KOLGU-4560 file (N, C-alpha, C; in nm, 3 decimals, padded with zeros to 5 digits):
<recs>
<n_xx: 00.084 n_yy: -00.119 n_zz: 00.000 ca_xx: 00.000 ca_yy: 00.000 ca_zz: 00.000 c_xx: 00.088 c_yy: 00.125 c_zz: 00.000 mol: A seq: 1 type: MET>
<n_xx: 00.050 n_yy: 00.220 n_zz: -00.078 ca_xx: 00.118 ca_yy: 00.348 ca_zz: -00.085 c_xx: 00.109 c_yy: 00.416 c_zz: 00.052 mol: A seq: 2 type: ASP>
<n_xx: 00.223 n_yy: 00.447 n_zz: 00.117 ca_xx: 00.219 ca_yy: 00.506 ca_zz: 00.251 c_xx: 00.147 c_yy: 00.640 c_zz: 00.256 mol: A seq: 3 type: PRO>
<n_xx: 00.141 n_yy: 00.710 n_zz: 00.144 ca_xx: 00.070 ca_yy: 00.839 ca_zz: 00.144 c_xx: -00.081 c_yy: 00.819 c_zz: 00.149 mol: A seq: 4 type: THR>
<n_xx: -00.127 n_yy: 00.696 n_zz: 00.126 ca_xx: -00.270 ca_yy: 00.668 ca_zz: 00.128 c_xx: -00.313 c_yy: 00.594 c_zz: 00.255 mol: A seq: 5 type: LYS>
<n_xx: -00.224 n_yy: 00.582 n_zz: 00.349 ca_xx: -00.255 ca_yy: 00.514 ca_zz: 00.475 c_xx: -00.339 c_yy: 00.607 c_zz: 00.564 mol: A seq: 6 type: ARG>
<n_xx: -00.440 n_yy: 00.551 n_zz: 00.625 ca_xx: -00.525 ca_yy: 00.627 ca_zz: 00.716 c_xx: -00.448 c_yy: 00.664 c_zz: 00.841 mol: A seq: 7 type: THR>
<n_xx: -00.463 n_yy: 00.789 n_zz: 00.884 ca_xx: -00.402 ca_yy: 00.836 ca_zz: 01.008 c_xx: -00.511 c_yy: 00.899 c_zz: 01.094 mol: A seq: 8 type: LYS>
<n_xx: -00.523 n_yy: 00.849 n_zz: 01.215 ca_xx: -00.616 ca_yy: 00.906 ca_zz: 01.312 c_xx: -00.533 c_yy: 00.945 c_zz: 01.434 mol: A seq: 9 type: ILE>
<n_xx: -00.523 n_yy: 01.074 n_zz: 01.459 ca_xx: -00.434 ca_yy: 01.125 ca_zz: 01.564 c_xx: -00.515 c_yy: 01.201 c_zz: 01.668 mol: A seq: 10 type: VAL>
<n_xx: -00.496 n_yy: 01.163 n_zz: 01.794 ca_xx: -00.561 ca_yy: 01.234 ca_zz: 01.904 c_xx: -00.477 c_yy: 01.357 c_zz: 01.936 mol: A seq: 11 type: GLU>
<n_xx: -00.534 n_yy: 01.475 n_zz: 01.914 ca_xx: -00.464 ca_yy: 01.599 ca_zz: 01.945 c_xx: -00.491 c_yy: 01.641 c_zz: 02.090 mol: A seq: 12 type: GLU>
<n_xx: -00.604 n_yy: 01.600 n_zz: 02.141 ca_xx: -00.643 ca_yy: 01.626 ca_zz: 02.279 c_xx: -00.760 c_yy: 01.533 c_zz: 02.309 mol: A seq: 13 type: ASP>
<n_xx: -00.806 n_yy: 01.528 n_zz: 02.432 ca_xx: -00.916 ca_yy: 01.440 ca_zz: 02.471 c_xx: -01.039 c_yy: 01.463 c_zz: 02.383 mol: A seq: 14 type: PHE>
<n_xx: -01.060 n_yy: 01.587 n_zz: 02.341 ca_xx: -01.178 ca_yy: 01.623 ca_zz: 02.263 c_xx: -01.145 c_yy: 01.674 c_zz: 02.121 mol: A seq: 15 type: ASN>
<n_xx: -01.024 n_yy: 01.641 n_zz: 02.073 ca_xx: -00.983 ca_yy: 01.686 ca_zz: 01.939 c_xx: -00.909 c_yy: 01.574 c_zz: 01.866 mol: A seq: 16 type: ARG>
<n_xx: -00.948 n_yy: 01.550 n_zz: 01.741 ca_xx: -00.889 ca_yy: 01.443 ca_zz: 01.661 c_xx: -00.863 c_yy: 01.494 c_zz: 01.520 mol: A seq: 17 type: VAL>
<n_xx: -00.752 n_yy: 01.451 n_zz: 01.462 ca_xx: -00.722 ca_yy: 01.482 ca_zz: 01.322 c_xx: -00.719 c_yy: 01.349 c_zz: 01.247 mol: A seq: 18 type: HIS>
<n_xx: -00.798 n_yy: 01.339 n_zz: 01.140 ca_xx: -00.805 ca_yy: 01.216 ca_zz: 01.061 c_xx: -00.774 c_yy: 01.249 c_zz: 00.915 mol: A seq: 19 type: ILE>
<n_xx: -00.693 n_yy: 01.165 n_zz: 00.855 ca_xx: -00.660 ca_yy: 01.176 ca_zz: 00.713 c_xx: -00.677 c_yy: 01.037 c_zz: 00.651 mol: A seq: 20 type: THR>
<n_xx: -00.750 n_yy: 01.031 n_zz: 00.539 ca_xx: -00.775 ca_yy: 00.903 ca_zz: 00.473 c_xx: -00.808 c_yy: 00.927 c_zz: 00.327 mol: A seq: 21 type: PHE>
<n_xx: -00.808 n_yy: 00.819 n_zz: 00.250 ca_xx: -00.843 ca_yy: 00.827 ca_zz: 00.108 c_xx: -00.985 c_yy: 00.777 c_zz: 00.092 mol: A seq: 22 type: VAL>
<n_xx: -01.067 n_yy: 00.855 n_zz: 00.025 ca_xx: -01.204 ca_yy: 00.816 ca_zz: -00.006 c_xx: -01.199 c_yy: 00.707 c_zz: -00.112 mol: A seq: 23 type: ASP>
<n_xx: -01.253 n_yy: 00.591 n_zz: -00.082 ca_xx: -01.246 ca_yy: 00.477 ca_zz: -00.176 c_xx: -01.328 c_yy: 00.500 c_zz: -00.302 mol: A seq: 24 type: LYS>
<n_xx: -01.429 n_yy: 00.584 n_zz: -00.295 ca_xx: -01.516 ca_yy: 00.609 ca_zz: -00.411 c_xx: -01.450 c_yy: 00.708 c_zz: -00.507 mol: A seq: 25 type: VAL>
<n_xx: -01.397 n_yy: 00.819 n_zz: -00.452 ca_xx: -01.342 ca_yy: 00.925 ca_zz: -00.538 c_xx: -01.190 c_yy: 00.920 c_zz: -00.549 mol: A seq: 26 type: THR>
<n_xx: -01.123 n_yy: 00.844 n_zz: -00.461 ca_xx: -00.978 ca_yy: 00.836 ca_zz: -00.451 c_xx: -00.915 c_yy: 00.968 c_zz: -00.408 mol: A seq: 27 type: ASP>
<n_xx: -00.996 n_yy: 01.057 n_zz: -00.350 ca_xx: -00.945 ca_yy: 01.185 ca_zz: -00.298 c_xx: -00.894 c_yy: 01.165 c_zz: -00.156 mol: A seq: 28 type: ASP>
<n_xx: -00.787 n_yy: 01.236 n_zz: -00.122 ca_xx: -00.739 ca_yy: 01.237 ca_zz: 00.017 c_xx: -00.825 c_yy: 01.336 c_zz: 00.095 mol: A seq: 29 type: VAL>
<n_xx: -00.880 n_yy: 01.290 n_zz: 00.206 ca_xx: -00.963 ca_yy: 01.375 ca_zz: 00.292 c_xx: -00.893 c_yy: 01.394 c_zz: 00.425 mol: A seq: 30 type: ARG>
<n_xx: -00.896 n_yy: 01.514 n_zz: 00.476 ca_xx: -00.835 ca_yy: 01.546 ca_zz: 00.604 c_xx: -00.936 c_yy: 01.629 c_zz: 00.684 mol: A seq: 31 type: SER>
<n_xx: -00.960 n_yy: 01.586 n_zz: 00.807 ca_xx: -01.059 ca_yy: 01.656 ca_zz: 00.891 c_xx: -01.004 c_yy: 01.674 c_zz: 01.032 mol: A seq: 32 type: MET>
<n_xx: -01.026 n_yy: 01.790 n_zz: 01.087 ca_xx: -01.001 ca_yy: 01.814 ca_zz: 01.228 c_xx: -01.138 c_yy: 01.812 c_zz: 01.295 mol: A seq: 33 type: ARG>
<n_xx: -01.155 n_yy: 01.717 n_zz: 01.384 ca_xx: -01.285 ca_yy: 01.693 ca_zz: 01.447 c_xx: -01.273 c_yy: 01.727 c_zz: 01.595 mol: A seq: 34 type: ILE>
<n_xx: -01.374 n_yy: 01.797 n_zz: 01.648 ca_xx: -01.369 ca_yy: 01.837 ca_zz: 01.788 c_xx: -01.509 c_yy: 01.847 c_zz: 01.847 mol: A seq: 35 type: TYR>
<n_xx: -01.514 n_yy: 01.855 n_zz: 01.979 ca_xx: -01.640 ca_yy: 01.871 ca_zz: 02.051 c_xx: -01.609 c_yy: 01.946 c_zz: 02.180 mol: A seq: 36 type: ALA>
<n_xx: -01.711 n_yy: 02.005 n_zz: 02.243 ca_xx: -01.689 ca_yy: 02.070 ca_zz: 02.373 c_xx: -01.628 c_yy: 01.969 c_zz: 02.472 mol: A seq: 37 type: PRO>
<n_xx: -01.538 n_yy: 02.013 n_zz: 02.556 ca_xx: -01.468 ca_yy: 01.920 ca_zz: 02.646 c_xx: -01.561 c_yy: 01.848 c_zz: 02.743 mol: A seq: 38 type: SER>
<n_xx: -01.677 n_yy: 01.903 n_zz: 02.769 ca_xx: -01.773 ca_yy: 01.837 ca_zz: 02.859 c_xx: -01.872 c_yy: 01.750 c_zz: 02.783 mol: A seq: 39 type: SER>
<n_xx: -01.856 n_yy: 01.741 n_zz: 02.651 ca_xx: -01.946 ca_yy: 01.663 ca_zz: 02.567 c_xx: -02.037 c_yy: 01.755 c_zz: 02.487 mol: A seq: 40 type: GLY>
<n_xx: -02.096 n_yy: 01.700 n_zz: 02.383 ca_xx: -02.186 ca_yy: 01.778 ca_zz: 02.299 c_xx: -02.176 c_yy: 01.734 c_zz: 02.154 mol: A seq: 41 type: GLY>
<n_xx: -02.232 n_yy: 01.818 n_zz: 02.067 ca_xx: -02.230 ca_yy: 01.786 ca_zz: 01.926 c_xx: -02.088 c_yy: 01.793 c_zz: 01.871 mol: A seq: 42 type: TYR>
<n_xx: -02.057 n_yy: 01.699 n_zz: 01.783 ca_xx: -01.924 ca_yy: 01.689 ca_zz: 01.724 c_xx: -01.920 c_yy: 01.779 c_zz: 01.601 mol: A seq: 43 type: VAL>
<n_xx: -01.809 n_yy: 01.849 n_zz: 01.587 ca_xx: -01.793 ca_yy: 01.945 ca_zz: 01.478 c_xx: -01.665 c_yy: 01.916 c_zz: 01.400 mol: A seq: 44 type: ARG>
<n_xx: -01.661 n_yy: 01.972 n_zz: 01.282 ca_xx: -01.544 ca_yy: 01.953 ca_zz: 01.195 c_xx: -01.499 c_yy: 02.090 c_zz: 01.145 mol: A seq: 45 type: VAL>
<n_xx: -01.367 n_yy: 02.105 n_zz: 01.129 ca_xx: -01.310 ca_yy: 02.225 ca_zz: 01.069 c_xx: -01.362 c_yy: 02.356 c_zz: 01.123 mol: A seq: 46 type: GLY>
<n_xx: -01.433 n_yy: 02.430 n_zz: 01.039 ca_xx: -01.480 ca_yy: 02.563 ca_zz: 01.073 c_xx: -01.603 c_yy: 02.568 c_zz: 01.161 mol: A seq: 47 type: GLY>
<n_xx: -01.650 n_yy: 02.456 n_zz: 01.210 ca_xx: -01.761 ca_yy: 02.458 ca_zz: 01.304 c_xx: -01.885 c_yy: 02.384 c_zz: 01.260 mol: A seq: 48 type: GLY>
<n_xx: -01.886 n_yy: 02.331 n_zz: 01.138 ca_xx: -02.003 ca_yy: 02.255 ca_zz: 01.094 c_xx: -02.014 c_yy: 02.125 c_zz: 01.172 mol: A seq: 49 type: ASN>
<n_xx: -02.136 n_yy: 02.084 n_zz: 01.202 ca_xx: -02.156 ca_yy: 01.958 ca_zz: 01.270 c_xx: -02.128 c_yy: 01.844 c_zz: 01.174 mol: A seq: 50 type: GLN>
<n_xx: -02.079 n_yy: 01.733 n_zz: 01.230 ca_xx: -02.051 ca_yy: 01.615 ca_zz: 01.150 c_xx: -02.150 c_yy: 01.505 c_zz: 01.189 mol: A seq: 51 type: ILE>
<n_xx: -02.184 n_yy: 01.423 n_zz: 01.095 ca_xx: -02.288 ca_yy: 01.322 ca_zz: 01.117 c_xx: -02.228 c_yy: 01.182 c_zz: 01.125 mol: A seq: 52 type: CYS>
<n_xx: -02.316 n_yy: 01.086 n_zz: 01.152 ca_xx: -02.274 ca_yy: 00.946 ca_zz: 01.160 c_xx: -02.198 c_yy: 00.907 c_zz: 01.034 mol: A seq: 53 type: GLU>
<n_xx: -02.102 n_yy: 00.816 n_zz: 01.051 ca_xx: -02.016 ca_yy: 00.769 ca_zz: 00.943 c_xx: -01.932 c_yy: 00.882 c_zz: 00.884 mol: A seq: 54 type: ARG>
<n_xx: -01.908 n_yy: 00.987 n_zz: 00.965 ca_xx: -01.828 ca_yy: 01.103 ca_zz: 00.927 c_xx: -01.882 c_yy: 01.171 c_zz: 00.802 mol: A seq: 55 type: LEU>
<n_xx: -02.013 n_yy: 01.166 n_zz: 00.786 ca_xx: -02.080 ca_yy: 01.225 ca_zz: 00.670 c_xx: -02.119 c_yy: 01.370 c_zz: 00.699 mol: A seq: 56 type: ALA>
<n_xx: -02.156 n_yy: 01.440 n_zz: 00.592 ca_xx: -02.200 ca_yy: 01.579 ca_zz: 00.607 c_xx: -02.353 c_yy: 01.589 c_zz: 00.617 mol: A seq: 57 type: CYS>
<n_xx: -02.421 n_yy: 01.475 n_zz: 00.606 ca_xx: -02.567 ca_yy: 01.472 ca_zz: 00.620 c_xx: -02.605 c_yy: 01.349 c_zz: 00.701 mol: A seq: 58 type: MET>
<n_xx: -02.718 n_yy: 01.358 n_zz: 00.770 ca_xx: -02.766 ca_yy: 01.244 ca_zz: 00.848 c_xx: -02.784 c_yy: 01.280 c_zz: 00.993 mol: A seq: 59 type: GLY>
<n_xx: -02.774 n_yy: 01.181 n_zz: 01.079 ca_xx: -02.786 ca_yy: 01.204 ca_zz: 01.223 c_xx: -02.657 c_yy: 01.263 c_zz: 01.277 mol: A seq: 60 type: ASN>
<n_xx: -02.669 n_yy: 01.377 n_zz: 01.342 ca_xx: -02.551 ca_yy: 01.446 ca_zz: 01.396 c_xx: -02.487 c_yy: 01.364 c_zz: 01.507 mol: A seq: 61 type: THR>
<n_xx: -02.353 n_yy: 01.357 n_zz: 01.504 ca_xx: -02.281 ca_yy: 01.285 ca_zz: 01.608 c_xx: -02.286 c_yy: 01.363 c_zz: 01.738 mol: A seq: 62 type: LEU>
<n_xx: -02.307 n_yy: 01.292 n_zz: 01.848 ca_xx: -02.306 ca_yy: 01.350 ca_zz: 01.981 c_xx: -02.205 c_yy: 01.272 c_zz: 02.063 mol: A seq: 63 type: TYR>
<n_xx: -02.118 n_yy: 01.343 n_zz: 02.131 ca_xx: -02.013 ca_yy: 01.281 ca_zz: 02.213 c_xx: -02.044 c_yy: 01.307 c_zz: 02.360 mol: A seq: 64 type: TRP>
<n_xx: -02.037 n_yy: 01.203 n_zz: 02.441 ca_xx: -02.071 ca_yy: 01.214 ca_zz: 02.583 c_xx: -01.968 c_yy: 01.290 c_zz: 02.665 mol: A seq: 65 type: SER>
<n_xx: -01.843 n_yy: 01.292 n_zz: 02.621 ca_xx: -01.738 ca_yy: 01.357 ca_zz: 02.697 c_xx: -01.676 c_yy: 01.266 c_zz: 02.802 mol: A seq: 66 type: GLY>
<n_xx: -01.724 n_yy: 01.143 n_zz: 02.812 ca_xx: -01.675 ca_yy: 01.050 ca_zz: 02.915 c_xx: -01.558 c_yy: 00.965 c_zz: 02.869 mol: A seq: 67 type: LYS>
<n_xx: -01.546 n_yy: 00.944 n_zz: 02.741 ca_xx: -01.435 ca_yy: 00.867 ca_zz: 02.684 c_xx: -01.366 c_yy: 00.956 c_zz: 02.580 mol: A seq: 68 type: THR>
<n_xx: -01.243 n_yy: 00.925 n_zz: 02.542 ca_xx: -01.176 ca_yy: 01.008 ca_zz: 02.441 c_xx: -01.256 c_yy: 01.015 c_zz: 02.311 mol: A seq: 69 type: PRO>
<n_xx: -01.260 n_yy: 01.132 n_zz: 02.251 ca_xx: -01.332 ca_yy: 01.152 ca_zz: 02.124 c_xx: -01.278 c_yy: 01.060 c_zz: 02.015 mol: A seq: 70 type: LEU>
<n_xx: -01.150 n_yy: 01.026 n_zz: 02.022 ca_xx: -01.091 ca_yy: 00.940 ca_zz: 01.920 c_xx: -01.164 c_yy: 00.807 c_zz: 01.910 mol: A seq: 71 type: ILE>
<n_xx: -01.218 n_yy: 00.756 n_zz: 02.020 ca_xx: -01.293 ca_yy: 00.630 ca_zz: 02.017 c_xx: -01.415 c_yy: 00.641 c_zz: 01.928 mol: A seq: 72 type: ASN>
<n_xx: -01.488 n_yy: 00.752 n_zz: 01.940 ca_xx: -01.607 ca_yy: 00.775 ca_zz: 01.858 c_xx: -01.569 c_yy: 00.793 c_zz: 01.711 mol: A seq: 73 type: LEU>
<n_xx: -01.461 n_yy: 00.866 n_zz: 01.686 ca_xx: -01.416 ca_yy: 00.888 ca_zz: 01.548 c_xx: -01.376 c_yy: 00.755 c_zz: 01.484 mol: A seq: 74 type: VAL>
<n_xx: -01.302 n_yy: 00.672 n_zz: 01.555 ca_xx: -01.263 ca_yy: 00.540 ca_zz: 01.501 c_xx: -01.386 c_yy: 00.455 c_zz: 01.469 mol: A seq: 75 type: ARG>
<n_xx: -01.483 n_yy: 00.455 n_zz: 01.558 ca_xx: -01.606 ca_yy: 00.377 ca_zz: 01.537 c_xx: -01.676 c_yy: 00.421 c_zz: 01.409 mol: A seq: 76 type: LYS>
<n_xx: -01.692 n_yy: 00.552 n_zz: 01.392 ca_xx: -01.765 ca_yy: 00.601 ca_zz: 01.274 c_xx: -01.681 c_yy: 00.594 c_zz: 01.147 mol: A seq: 77 type: HIS>
<n_xx: -01.549 n_yy: 00.596 n_zz: 01.161 ca_xx: -01.462 ca_yy: 00.573 ca_zz: 01.045 c_xx: -01.484 c_yy: 00.430 c_zz: 00.994 mol: A seq: 78 type: TYR>
<n_xx: -01.489 n_yy: 00.334 n_zz: 01.085 ca_xx: -01.512 ca_yy: 00.194 ca_zz: 01.046 c_xx: -01.650 c_yy: 00.178 c_zz: 00.982 mol: A seq: 79 type: LYS>
<n_xx: -01.751 n_yy: 00.244 n_zz: 01.036 ca_xx: -01.885 ca_yy: 00.238 ca_zz: 00.976 c_xx: -01.886 c_yy: 00.299 c_zz: 00.836 mol: A seq: 80 type: LEU>
<n_xx: -01.813 n_yy: 00.409 n_zz: 00.818 ca_xx: -01.804 ca_yy: 00.473 ca_zz: 00.687 c_xx: -01.738 c_yy: 00.379 c_zz: 00.586 mol: A seq: 81 type: MET>
<n_xx: -01.628 n_yy: 00.313 n_zz: 00.627 ca_xx: -01.559 ca_yy: 00.221 ca_zz: 00.538 c_xx: -01.649 c_yy: 00.104 c_zz: 00.500 mol: A seq: 82 type: ARG>
<n_xx: -01.725 n_yy: 00.052 n_zz: 00.596 ca_xx: -01.816 ca_yy: -00.059 ca_zz: 00.568 c_xx: -01.921 c_yy: -00.016 c_zz: 00.466 mol: A seq: 83 type: ALA>
<n_xx: -01.972 n_yy: 00.105 n_zz: 00.480 ca_xx: -02.072 ca_yy: 00.155 ca_zz: 00.384 c_xx: -02.010 c_yy: 00.173 c_zz: 00.246 mol: A seq: 84 type: GLU>
<n_xx: -01.888 n_yy: 00.226 n_zz: 00.240 ca_xx: -01.818 ca_yy: 00.240 ca_zz: 00.112 c_xx: -01.802 c_yy: 00.105 c_zz: 00.044 mol: A seq: 85 type: GLU>
<n_xx: -01.763 n_yy: 00.004 n_zz: 00.120 ca_xx: -01.743 ca_yy: -00.130 ca_zz: 00.065 c_xx: -01.874 c_yy: -00.185 c_zz: 00.009 mol: A seq: 86 type: THR>
<n_xx: -01.985 n_yy: -00.169 n_zz: 00.084 ca_xx: -02.116 ca_yy: -00.214 ca_zz: 00.034 c_xx: -02.151 c_yy: -00.142 c_zz: -00.096 mol: A seq: 87 type: ARG>
<n_xx: -02.127 n_yy: -00.013 n_zz: -00.101 ca_xx: -02.156 ca_yy: 00.067 ca_zz: -00.222 c_xx: -02.073 c_yy: 00.018 c_zz: -00.340 mol: A seq: 88 type: PHE>
<n_xx: -01.944 n_yy: -00.001 n_zz: -00.318 ca_xx: -01.856 ca_yy: -00.044 ca_zz: -00.426 c_xx: -01.889 c_yy: -00.185 c_zz: -00.474 mol: A seq: 89 type: LEU>
<n_xx: -01.932 n_yy: -00.272 n_zz: -00.384 ca_xx: -01.970 ca_yy: -00.408 ca_zz: -00.423 c_xx: -02.099 c_yy: -00.408 c_zz: -00.505 mol: A seq: 90 type: ASN>
<n_xx: -02.189 n_yy: -00.314 n_zz: -00.477 ca_xx: -02.313 ca_yy: -00.303 ca_zz: -00.553 c_xx: -02.288 c_yy: -00.255 c_zz: -00.695 mol: A seq: 91 type: LYS>
<n_xx: -02.193 n_yy: -00.164 n_zz: -00.709 ca_xx: -02.168 ca_yy: -00.102 ca_zz: -00.838 c_xx: -02.070 c_yy: -00.182 c_zz: -00.924 mol: A seq: 92 type: THR>
<n_xx: -02.009 n_yy: -00.284 n_zz: -00.866 ca_xx: -01.908 ca_yy: -00.361 ca_zz: -00.941 c_xx: -01.975 c_yy: -00.458 c_zz: -01.038 mol: A seq: 93 type: ALA>
</recs>
């Protein structure tokens, strides 16, 4: 695998995560800084827009409890996003 296309999920703080990955559908490199209030709340990306389940820009907004590191939630939804991409690609193949 090309090392420049390897997924990186980095915890910058308890409530801040930086993720970089390649979109399997478009082959574009995506980079997001994801954060939430330190006491918990809606998860946001970049300039303040809320982020949704499976790290999408539409759907059910992610809510973080503030009790566990935000990186755990990001990893979970990254895996869900990849599973959905795989289902989509298998349908179109």
